[in-house]
Every structure is written in structure tokens, then in C-alpha cells.
N, C-alpha and C positions, 0 to 999 in steps of 0.2 A: 504494500500500500504506500509506503514511503517513496518508493521509486516512482510510482505513478504521479504523486504530488510534485516531486522534483521535476519530472519531465513536463508536467502541466505548467509549472511556474516558469520554466525556461521557454516553453512555447508562447506563453502569454507575454513574456519579456520581449519577444520579437514581434508578435502579432499586433499588440496594441500600438506600439510606436509606428509600425508599418501602416496601419489604418490611419493614424493621425497624419503621417507624412503624405499619404495618398490624398487625404482630404485637403491638406494645406496646398499641395501642388495643384490640385484641381481648381483652387481659388487663385493661385499665383499665376498659372499659365495664361489664362485669358487676359489678365491685367498686364502681363509682360507683353503679350502680343499687341495689345492696344497701344501701349507706350512706345514700343519699337516701331509701330507704324508712323508715329508722330516724330520720334527722335531716335534714329538708328544708332546714334552714338552711345546709347544706353546698353549696348550688348554685354559689356563686362558686368554691369550691375544685374542684368537679366540672368546671366550664368550664376552669379553669386546667390541671387534670390531663389533660384531653383535648387542650388546645392545645399543651402543651409538646412532645410528640413531633412535632408538625407542623413545628417549627423544623428538624428534621433534613432534611425534604424541601426546605424553603426553602434551607437551606445547601447541600444537594446540587445544587439548581438553580443557585445562584450559582457553585459550583465548575464545573458543566457549562458555563455561559456563559464563565467564565474559560478553560476548556480550549478551547472552540470559537473564541474570539476572541483567543487568545494571539498575541503578536507573535513573528515569526520571529527 
């Protein structure tokens, strides 16, 4: 039973940030497309705005690895 709860915790550590990132990027994408249509020089800012939410998934992955490989 303990193994199942550890695996579930690790899965949730990745799934919840992944869903949050998908939601954030679904809001950021259209806004970036509209702003780039008016000011193409904002391409660097656009790349950064898309990349920032991805760090949530990376941190969720790190937490999942720490959960799975924790010492007893």
C-alpha cells in the first residue's frame, strides 16, 4: 500500500504542474500572437513568456524523482 501512495504522489507531482502549464500556455499563446502581429521585435520576450511556465513541469519532475528515490 505504501508503494502505491508513493507512486501516486510522484504522478501527481508531475500531472498537476503539467495541467497548470498547459492552461497558462493556452492563455499566453494567443496574447503573444496578437502582440507579435503589432510588434515583431517582441520575439525574444515571446520565447521567454512561453518558456517560463515550463519550469513548473521541470520542478514537478524533480520533486517526483525526489519522492521516488527518497531514503527510508
